[in-house]
N, C-alpha and C positions, 0 to 999 in steps of 0.2 A: 151700419146704416143709422142715421140719426132718428130721434123720435120727437113728435110734437107732444108737448105737455100743456094741458089746459086745466087751470084752477078757477073755480067759481067762488066768489066771495059775495055774501049778502051784505052790501054796504052801499052807501050813497057816494057817488063819484066825487062830489065836492068835499066830503069828509076825507076821502083818501088823498085827494089833491092837497088839502090843507095839511094833513099829517106829514106827507112827504116833503112839502115845502118847509114846514117847521123843523123837520129833522133831516134836512138835505144831506149833510155829510154822511150820516149813518145810512141813509137810504142809498146813496150812490156807492158807498163802500160795499154794501151787500151785492150790488151788481158787479162790482169789480172782482169780488171773491168768486162769484158765480162763473165769470169768464174763465177764471183759473181752474175751475172744477169741471168744465165741460159744457157750459152754456154757449150756444151759438147765436141765438136770437132771443129777444125778450121784448114784450110789449103789453101794455094795459089797454083794455077796451071797456067802455061804460055802456050799461044797458039800464033797463027799468028796475032800479033797486038792486042792481048787481054790478060787480066789476069782474071781468075775466082777465086772467093773466095767461098769456099765450107765449110759450117758450119753445125753442128747439134746443134739444140737448143731445150730446153724443150717445147717451144711453139712459134708460129709465133708472138704472142703478145709480148713475152719477147724480141725477136729479134728487133721488130719494135720500142719498147720503148727504148731499148738500143741504137739503131742506131740513133734515133732522139736525144736522150740526148747527144750522143758522136759526133754529126755531126760537132761541132766546132773543134774537135780534129782530126777526121778522114778526113774531107774534105781537109784541108790544107796539110796534109801528102800525100794524093793521088794526089793532084794538084802538089805538089813538085816532084812527080814521073812521071808527064806528063799525068795523067789521063784526058780523054776528056769526058765531060758531066757527068750526074748523073747516078750512077749505078741503075739498076732495080733489086729488089729482087724477086726471084721466090721461092715459097714454095712447098715442096713435102712431102707427108706422105708415110711412108713405107708400102709396101704390104708384108704380111707374107704368102709366097706360099710354104714353106717347103724346099726350096733349098738354103737357106741363108748359107753363111760361112764367 
């Protein structure tokens, strides 16, 4: 069963947008490599002084391995966007309760 992975980054959404636009090829390449390593869905969400990355992966282990292997690519990109500190990944398993849509 897949897992939901949520990462919280303390950053301004505009800074993250700018960094990903300025480094578009590198940014998109990370996503392509993620797909090959077990990523199913991927999205960014902006809040008050934070950006959430919400992913679905085939397993927590796949995500952790990918994130460690890609840290040299992801870290500088997020830093260029003004990210403060290291993101903490939280993992969630789906509950099937019969009301999903």
